[in-house]
PyMOL commands that place a pseudoatom at each C-alpha (Angstrom):
pseudoatom trace, name=CA, resn=SER, resi=1, chain=A, elem=C, hetatm=0, pos=[-55.100, 142.812, 38.924]
pseudoatom trace, name=CA, resn=ALA, resi=2, chain=A, elem=C, hetatm=0, pos=[-57.355, 143.881, 42.652]
pseudoatom trace, name=CA, resn=THR, resi=3, chain=A, elem=C, hetatm=0, pos=[-55.540, 140.783, 44.445]
pseudoatom trace, name=CA, resn=SER, resi=4, chain=A, elem=C, hetatm=0, pos=[-51.909, 142.244, 43.537]
pseudoatom trace, name=CA, resn=ASP, resi=5, chain=A, elem=C, hetatm=0, pos=[-52.484, 146.158, 42.237]
pseudoatom trace, name=CA, resn=LEU, resi=6, chain=A, elem=C, hetatm=0, pos=[-49.341, 145.577, 40.297]
pseudoatom trace, name=CA, resn=LEU, resi=7, chain=A, elem=C, hetatm=0, pos=[-49.593, 146.433, 36.232]
pseudoatom trace, name=CA, resn=ARG, resi=8, chain=A, elem=C, hetatm=0, pos=[-48.281, 143.783, 34.885]
pseudoatom trace, name=CA, resn=ASP, resi=9, chain=A, elem=C, hetatm=0, pos=[-51.100, 141.474, 36.806]
pseudoatom trace, name=CA, resn=THR, resi=10, chain=A, elem=C, hetatm=0, pos=[-53.939, 143.706, 34.962]
pseudoatom trace, name=CA, resn=VAL, resi=11, chain=A, elem=C, hetatm=0, pos=[-55.663, 143.320, 31.329]
pseudoatom trace, name=CA, resn=ASP, resi=12, chain=A, elem=C, hetatm=0, pos=[-54.225, 145.717, 28.862]
pseudoatom trace, name=CA, resn=TYR, resi=13, chain=A, elem=C, hetatm=0, pos=[-57.865, 148.149, 28.323]
pseudoatom trace, name=CA, resn=VAL, resi=14, chain=A, elem=C, hetatm=0, pos=[-55.667, 149.218, 25.463]
pseudoatom trace, name=CA, resn=PHE, resi=15, chain=A, elem=C, hetatm=0, pos=[-55.706, 146.262, 23.579]
pseudoatom trace, name=CA, resn=LEU, resi=16, chain=A, elem=C, hetatm=0, pos=[-59.249, 144.993, 24.921]
pseudoatom trace, name=CA, resn=ASN, resi=17, chain=A, elem=C, hetatm=0, pos=[-60.098, 148.946, 22.659]
pseudoatom trace, name=CA, resn=ARG, resi=18, chain=A, elem=C, hetatm=0, pos=[-58.066, 147.770, 19.692]
pseudoatom trace, name=CA, resn=VAL, resi=19, chain=A, elem=C, hetatm=0, pos=[-59.709, 144.076, 19.429]
pseudoatom trace, name=CA, resn=ILE, resi=20, chain=A, elem=C, hetatm=0, pos=[-63.505, 145.071, 19.984]
pseudoatom trace, name=CA, resn=ARG, resi=21, chain=A, elem=C, hetatm=0, pos=[-62.758, 148.300, 16.998]
pseudoatom trace, name=CA, resn=GLU, resi=22, chain=A, elem=C, hetatm=0, pos=[-61.337, 146.214, 14.451]
pseudoatom trace, name=CA, resn=GLU, resi=23, chain=A, elem=C, hetatm=0, pos=[-63.846, 143.460, 14.951]
pseudoatom trace, name=CA, resn=MET, resi=24, chain=A, elem=C, hetatm=0, pos=[-66.740, 145.675, 14.784]
pseudoatom trace, name=CA, resn=LEU, resi=25, chain=A, elem=C, hetatm=0, pos=[-65.449, 147.139, 11.408]
pseudoatom trace, name=CA, resn=LYS, resi=26, chain=A, elem=C, hetatm=0, pos=[-65.830, 144.054, 9.757]
pseudoatom trace, name=CA, resn=PRO, resi=27, chain=A, elem=C, hetatm=0, pos=[-69.141, 143.214, 8.246]
pseudoatom trace, name=CA, resn=SER, resi=28, chain=A, elem=C, hetatm=0, pos=[-71.194, 140.678, 9.792]
pseudoatom trace, name=CA, resn=HIS, resi=29, chain=A, elem=C, hetatm=0, pos=[-74.778, 139.347, 9.783]
pseudoatom trace, name=CA, resn=LEU, resi=30, chain=A, elem=C, hetatm=0, pos=[-75.101, 137.631, 12.828]
pseudoatom trace, name=CA, resn=LEU, resi=31, chain=A, elem=C, hetatm=0, pos=[-74.282, 139.424, 16.402]
pseudoatom trace, name=CA, resn=GLU, resi=32, chain=A, elem=C, hetatm=0, pos=[-73.088, 135.747, 17.838]
pseudoatom trace, name=CA, resn=SER, resi=33, chain=A, elem=C, hetatm=0, pos=[-70.007, 136.026, 14.812]
pseudoatom trace, name=CA, resn=VAL, resi=34, chain=A, elem=C, hetatm=0, pos=[-69.080, 139.313, 16.329]
pseudoatom trace, name=CA, resn=ALA, resi=35, chain=A, elem=C, hetatm=0, pos=[-68.596, 138.291, 19.694]
pseudoatom trace, name=CA, resn=LYS, resi=36, chain=A, elem=C, hetatm=0, pos=[-66.956, 134.904, 18.945]
pseudoatom trace, name=CA, resn=ARG, resi=37, chain=A, elem=C, hetatm=0, pos=[-64.314, 136.056, 16.936]
pseudoatom trace, name=CA, resn=ILE, resi=38, chain=A, elem=C, hetatm=0, pos=[-63.464, 138.883, 19.835]
pseudoatom trace, name=CA, resn=LEU, resi=39, chain=A, elem=C, hetatm=0, pos=[-63.261, 136.337, 22.677]
pseudoatom trace, name=CA, resn=ASP, resi=40, chain=A, elem=C, hetatm=0, pos=[-61.479, 134.570, 20.275]
pseudoatom trace, name=CA, resn=ARG, resi=41, chain=A, elem=C, hetatm=0, pos=[-58.836, 136.888, 20.090]
pseudoatom trace, name=CA, resn=ILE, resi=42, chain=A, elem=C, hetatm=0, pos=[-58.909, 137.778, 23.399]
pseudoatom trace, name=CA, resn=PHE, resi=43, chain=A, elem=C, hetatm=0, pos=[-57.744, 134.410, 24.420]
pseudoatom trace, name=CA, resn=TYR, resi=44, chain=A, elem=C, hetatm=0, pos=[-55.423, 134.003, 21.720]
pseudoatom trace, name=CA, resn=GLU, resi=45, chain=A, elem=C, hetatm=0, pos=[-53.809, 137.657, 21.672]
pseudoatom trace, name=CA, resn=ASP, resi=46, chain=A, elem=C, hetatm=0, pos=[-53.560, 137.997, 25.932]
pseudoatom trace, name=CA, resn=LYS, resi=47, chain=A, elem=C, hetatm=0, pos=[-51.921, 135.054, 27.781]
pseudoatom trace, name=CA, resn=LEU, resi=48, chain=A, elem=C, hetatm=0, pos=[-53.699, 136.740, 31.538]
pseudoatom trace, name=CA, resn=ILE, resi=49, chain=A, elem=C, hetatm=0, pos=[-57.308, 136.710, 30.505]
pseudoatom trace, name=CA, resn=GLU, resi=50, chain=A, elem=C, hetatm=0, pos=[-58.641, 133.490, 32.017]
pseudoatom trace, name=CA, resn=ASN, resi=51, chain=A, elem=C, hetatm=0, pos=[-62.729, 134.023, 31.113]
pseudoatom trace, name=CA, resn=ALA, resi=52, chain=A, elem=C, hetatm=0, pos=[-64.726, 136.941, 29.492]
pseudoatom trace, name=CA, resn=THR, resi=53, chain=A, elem=C, hetatm=0, pos=[-68.047, 137.893, 28.802]
pseudoatom trace, name=CA, resn=VAL, resi=54, chain=A, elem=C, hetatm=0, pos=[-68.331, 140.182, 25.333]
pseudoatom trace, name=CA, resn=TRP, resi=55, chain=A, elem=C, hetatm=0, pos=[-72.267, 141.636, 24.900]
pseudoatom trace, name=CA, resn=VAL, resi=56, chain=A, elem=C, hetatm=0, pos=[-73.157, 142.842, 21.671]
pseudoatom trace, name=CA, resn=SER, resi=57, chain=A, elem=C, hetatm=0, pos=[-75.700, 145.347, 20.611]
pseudoatom trace, name=CA, resn=LYS, resi=58, chain=A, elem=C, hetatm=0, pos=[-77.478, 146.497, 17.344]
pseudoatom trace, name=CA, resn=ILE, resi=59, chain=A, elem=C, hetatm=0, pos=[-79.403, 149.581, 17.649]
pseudoatom trace, name=CA, resn=ASN, resi=60, chain=A, elem=C, hetatm=0, pos=[-82.608, 149.433, 15.502]
pseudoatom trace, name=CA, resn=PRO, resi=61, chain=A, elem=C, hetatm=0, pos=[-82.624, 145.794, 14.094]
pseudoatom trace, name=CA, resn=PRO, resi=62, chain=A, elem=C, hetatm=0, pos=[-84.616, 144.639, 10.726]
pseudoatom trace, name=CA, resn=ILE, resi=63, chain=A, elem=C, hetatm=0, pos=[-86.534, 142.430, 12.789]
pseudoatom trace, name=CA, resn=GLY, resi=64, chain=A, elem=C, hetatm=0, pos=[-89.465, 144.534, 11.926]
pseudoatom trace, name=CA, resn=GLY, resi=65, chain=A, elem=C, hetatm=0, pos=[-91.710, 146.103, 15.142]
pseudoatom trace, name=CA, resn=ASP, resi=66, chain=A, elem=C, hetatm=0, pos=[-91.073, 148.360, 17.313]
pseudoatom trace, name=CA, resn=VAL, resi=67, chain=A, elem=C, hetatm=0, pos=[-87.468, 147.242, 18.859]
pseudoatom trace, name=CA, resn=GLU, resi=68, chain=A, elem=C, hetatm=0, pos=[-84.813, 149.687, 19.989]
pseudoatom trace, name=CA, resn=LYS, resi=69, chain=A, elem=C, hetatm=0, pos=[-82.202, 146.774, 19.928]
pseudoatom trace, name=CA, resn=VAL, resi=70, chain=A, elem=C, hetatm=0, pos=[-81.383, 143.586, 20.301]
pseudoatom trace, name=CA, resn=THR, resi=71, chain=A, elem=C, hetatm=0, pos=[-78.363, 142.429, 22.554]
pseudoatom trace, name=CA, resn=ILE, resi=72, chain=A, elem=C, hetatm=0, pos=[-76.057, 138.886, 22.796]
pseudoatom trace, name=CA, resn=LYS, resi=73, chain=A, elem=C, hetatm=0, pos=[-74.300, 138.012, 25.616]
pseudoatom trace, name=CA, resn=MET, resi=74, chain=A, elem=C, hetatm=0, pos=[-71.547, 135.251, 25.556]
pseudoatom trace, name=CA, resn=THR, resi=75, chain=A, elem=C, hetatm=0, pos=[-68.911, 133.973, 27.797]
pseudoatom trace, name=CA, resn=GLU, resi=76, chain=A, elem=C, hetatm=0, pos=[-65.401, 132.011, 26.629]
pseudoatom trace, name=CA, resn=SER, resi=77, chain=A, elem=C, hetatm=0, pos=[-63.196, 130.224, 29.288]
pseudoatom trace, name=CA, resn=ARG, resi=78, chain=A, elem=C, hetatm=0, pos=[-59.423, 129.773, 28.748]
pseudoatom trace, name=CA, resn=LYS, resi=79, chain=A, elem=C, hetatm=0, pos=[-59.599, 126.319, 29.212]
pseudoatom trace, name=CA, resn=ASN, resi=80, chain=A, elem=C, hetatm=0, pos=[-61.965, 125.825, 25.652]
pseudoatom trace, name=CA, resn=TYR, resi=81, chain=A, elem=C, hetatm=0, pos=[-58.879, 127.543, 23.883]
pseudoatom trace, name=CA, resn=GLN, resi=82, chain=A, elem=C, hetatm=0, pos=[-56.124, 125.227, 24.840]
for i in range(1, 82): cmd.bond("trace and resi %d" % i, "trace and resi %d" % (i + 1))
show_as sticks, trace
zoom trace
């Protein structure tokens, strides 16, 4: 935490990296589904996190035209998981 400077008050970035890697390995049709799964796991498995925002991108999406990538952004709050 930036306010306390104590490790016990900070986010476990190893945990976040693991969750993201595991969820990105699962086949999905929608970027929104991937983002929601990541947020669900963050709030169910880490009780310190109060708010989170996830961006998920797909490079060269099959939507026709010359599109380099598409990105969605999803934000959730712990209060929605009570």
